[in-house]
N, C-alpha and C positions, 0 to 999 in steps of 0.2 A: 821439151815435148818435140818428138821427132816429126819432121816435116813429111807428113804422109797423110792421105785422106782419111785413113781410120785412126790417126794419132789421137785427135781430139775425143772421139768416142771410146777410145781404150782408156784414157786418162779419165774421163768421166766415170767409166765403169769401175775403175780402180778406187776413185775417191768413194763412190757408192758402197763398195765393198767394205770400205774401212770406216764407214759412217761419218765420213767427212765433207760429202757433197752438200753445198749449200743450197737453199731455195728461198725465194721470196715469197711473202703473202701480201695479197692487195686488199688493203683496208678500204671497205666500201662505204663507211661513214663512221658516226659516233653516236652514243645514245644522247639522250636529252641533257641539257645543261651546259653551261659555259665550260666549266671545269671536268667535263666528262673523262673519266677513266675506263670508258667502255667502247674500244674500237671494235668494229664488226667486220670480219673478213669472211664469215661462212653464214650459216643460218641464224645464228644468234650472237650477240656481242659478248665479248670476253671481258674480265677484268684485267686491265693491263698493269702488270708489275715488272716490265722489263724496259719502259721508256726512260728518256733522260729529262723530262718535263718536270723537274724536281720543284718548282713553285707553283705548278699548275696554272702557267700564264699562256700557254700555247694557243688555247681558246678563249681567253678572256675576252670579253666583249669590248672593253676599253681599247686593247690593241687592235681589235677588228675595226674599231671606229676610226682609230688613228691610220691604220693602213688604207682604209677606204677613203677618207677625206683627203690624205696625200695624194692617192692614186687620180682622184678627180683633178688634181692640180697638176701633177708630174707626169701622169700616165702609168704604164705598167712597167716599161724597162728603162734602164738609164741610157741605153742606146751607144754606149762607147766605154772605153777603159777610163779610169780616173784621170790619166794624164793628158786624154784628148778631150772630149766634151762630157764625159760621164760624172764628173764630180759636182754634185749640186750643194745647195745650201743646207738640205737635211743631212747629207753625208758630213758636212764641215760641222755642223752643230753636234751630231752624234760623236764625231771624233773628239770634240772639245768636252763634250760631257762625259765619256768614257774616261779621258784623261783625269778629269776632276774627280771622278768617282774612284779610281784607283790611286789617286795621290800622286800622278805623275805630270811631267810637263806636256807631254805629247802623245797622241795616239793615232794609228795608222790602220784603216779598214782592210779586211781581205775577204774575199768572196767565201772562202771555207777555212775551217780550222787546220785542215790539212795542208792547205796552200799557204797559210800564215806560217806555219812551223818549216815547212819546205823553204819557203822564201827568206825567212829570218836566218835559219842556220846557214844556208847556201850563200848569203849575202855577206855573213860576217866571217866565214871560215874559207880559207884558201887552200889549193893544193898542198898536201904534206903537212898542214898544221894540225895539231892535237884537239881533239874533240872528246870530252868525256861525258858519257850518258849512262843512266841507270838501265840495268838489263831488262826491265820490265816497262821501259818508255814506249809511249804510243808510236805506232809504225811510222806516223808522219815526221817525228823527230829523227828516227833512224834513218829514213829516206832521205831526208833533207841533209844529213852528214854524209851520205854516200853520194848524193849529187854534188856536194861540194868539192869532192876529191880530197877531203881532209882525211886524217888518221883518226879513225874512230876506235877509242877505247871504252869497253863497257864495264862498269863495276857492278859487284853483286848487289842485288836490291836493297836499297836504303841502308847501304854500308859505306858510311863517310870514311871509315879506316882503309878500306879496299879502294876507294877514290884517291885518297891521300897516297896510298902505296903506287898507284898507277902514275901520280904526278911526280914521284920521288926520281931525282936525275940517276940515269944509270951510271955505273962506275966508268969512268974514262970519257963520259959523254956530260958535261956539265950543263948543257942547254935542253937535255932531252926531257927534263920535267916541265918545260914552258906548255902552256896550253892556252888557246884563245878563248874557248867556250866550254862551260860546264852546263848541262842541260838535263832537267828532270821534270817529270809530271808533278803537278801539286798533289792532286788526288788521284790515285792510279785507277783507271777506269774498269779493270777486270777485277781488282782486288779490294778496292775501297779504301785503302790504307794511305797515309799521307806522307810525304817526303820529309825528311829532317832538314827542313829549308834554312834554319838558324846555323846549323854546322855547315851546310854546304855553301852558305854565304861567307862564313869565315874562312873556309878552305879557298874559294874563289878570290877572296881579297888577298890572303897569303901569298897565292901565286899570281896575282894581276890578271886574272881571267874574268870574263864576263859570266855571270849566271843567269840562265834563262829557266823560268818556271812557267810550265803550260798549266794554268789552272782551270783548264776547261770545266771539270767537275766541282770546283770549289767555289767558283765566282757566283755570288748571289745567294750561295748556301751557307758558307762559313764566314766567320766574322760578325761583330756586333751590328754592323751596318750591311753586311753582304758583300763586303770587299774581298772575300775569298781567305784562302789559306794564309796568304800574305799579312792581312789585316789580323788575323787571328793569332798569328806568331809575332806581330808587332814589328815587322820588317818594312823599312823604307826602301824608296826608289835607289838610293844609293847602295844600300845593301844587295838589292836585287835588280840590277839594270834594265832586265828585260822581262816582262809580264805578258804573257800570250793568254787571251781568253776567248772562249766562244759564245756566239748569241743565240745559238739553237738549242742550249740546254736549260739552265735555270731561267734565262731570259725569255725563252719561248718563241724566238724569230728565227733568224738565220743570218750565217756570217760568222766573222772573227776579227780580231784585231790584235795588235801588239803595242804595248805602252812602254814609255820610258823618256830618257832625257832627250830635248828637242833635237840636238845635233845628230844623236844616234839614229832616232826616228827618222831624220831627213835622209840619213845615210842609207838606211834600208829602203826607203822610198826610191832612192837612185839605182838600187843594185838588185833588188828582189824580183826576179824575173816572174814569179808567179802573182806579183802585184801589177807589175809593168804591163803584161801582155794578156791580160783578161778583162773581161767585161765588169764594170762596176756593179755592186748591188742595186737593185731597184729603190729608187728613193723612198717608195713607199715602205719598204722593209725597214729602211734606217728610221724613218717616222714611228712605225710601230715599236722599233727597239727602244727610242727614246721614251715611248710611254712605258715600256716594261722597266726601264731604269728608274723612273719616277716611283713604280709601284714597289720595286725592291727596296727603295729607300723609304717610302711611306708605309709599308705594310709589313713590319718586323714579325707580325703574328704568323706569317707563312713559314720563316725560318724556325720559329718557336714550335709550331705545330709538327713540322717535319722532323725536328730533333726528338720530339716525344713520341712520335710512331716508330723512329730508329730504336728508341730504348725499349717500346713495347714489342716490337717485332722479336729483338734479340733476348729479351725475357721469356717471351713464349717459346722461341725456337730453343733455348737451353733446356726448358722443361720438356720438351720433346727429343731432346738429345740430338739436334741436328748439328752437323759438322759446319761451323761457319768460319770466315775469315776474321781477322782481328781488324774490325772496321767499325768506326763509329760515325761513318757518313751514310748517305742514303743508298750507297752500293753495298749491298749484302749477298756475297756469293755463297752458295750451297754447295759444297764438294760432293761429287758422286762417283769419282773414281775413273771412267773411261767414258769414250765418245757413245757407245752403244746404250749405256745406263743413262747418260745425260738425255739423249734423245727419247729415250723411253719414259723417264721421268717428266720430261717437257710434255709429251703426248697425254700421259696421265692426268697431268693438271689442266691441260686444254680441256680434256672430257670432263674435268670437274668445274670448268668455267673460268680458268685462269690463264693468262697468257704470260708465260715465262720462258724465255729463249735459253735453249742450250748453247753453251760456249765451249768449242772444241778446238783442238790444234788446227792450224798454227796460231790462232789469235791467243791461246794460252798454252804453255808447254804440255806437251803429251803426258797423260797421267794426272793432271790437274784439271781435267773437265769438270765444269760446274754449270748449275743453274744460276744465272744472274739476276738476282732479285733487286729491283730498285724501287724506292718509295718516294711518294709524291705528296705535297701538302694538301692535295685534293682527295687522298684516300681517308678513310674513316676507321675507326677503331675496330668495327665489327669486320671490315674487309680484311684487316691486317689479320686479325684471329682467324678468319676463316682460311686464308692463304696458308698460315702456318700448319693448321689441322690438314688441309689438303696436301701440302708439302710431306708432313709426316706420314700421311696414308700412301703417298705415292711412292716413297722411298721404302716403306715397308713391304710393298707388294713386288719390288724389284728383285731379281735373282742376286744372291751374293757376290760380291765383286770378286 
């Protein structure tokens, strides 16, 4: 953008004309009930089908009670970074419980998922070293690679053969195939499909590279015990040395972590600037997350109900002829063709009482704009059926693409 008083206004006008200008909506409250799916930002609450509270824990009273009790003891903020005075017993216990939950030796808390990925990738990769990433990886993984100064190579989405091709030594340069890190989303946040983690683990071991899986959208949702995609795939900590997870999705709180072998996690603690130079999570949030972890373990019905709702949504959408992605997770994109159509469909759903966000470039490639539908264990069957009917009606009323 040019440095000129009018430059920002001109750039915003261009975004508006392309239907790409983003705007926030301020939630004023929620409907009655601990697991309410009805946020209110206008005159009336809408049914929320675009959040990431997959297990319905964000407003569970047991998490609220744990947070409140811890706040009485610890106060509101941690007051410093983990390496100064901000690391409390609540943080330490949560790290230990996250390590046990994920079957790893150690875990390290970060303040956000973005900071976790940026910190881990930039800590492990140096200038000029090769990093392989899926083309549809989350922006935080891509930004971490750029900040590291490493040589970022992006393979075609979920294409292990293409990743292997990028690792093949160049003719006359026998060391060209070396790579320090292969990184992938576990469940892709905009498409809902899953990475071929077993094949990527084999490829990483073949080339003596670390494999990092960001399972932000799989943790708590997939696997018999909620351990995520790696539990579902039966992969160990040796096969996938680095697991990143977030606490603000299925666990319903806030923050993130990386889990792995003890020395590797300690090395990240020493080197990750986004860990060292930021304030630690409030201890009360750590306490609420510990309560959430217990519910993930003790209440498998949440995952079972969520899976049943996904099946119901996909079956009903197929009967209506809706264009869905190949996803068996709670993330169910409905493709609409372009930004203007996506915005119009989202507005039509809003008028019908449903909150479904339009996802546009650059979050997704231009031409793949979509409505990102997400399901939660606290939705019911009638709500899902009503959403499908409203989706079909909204798309029927749009002008042809």
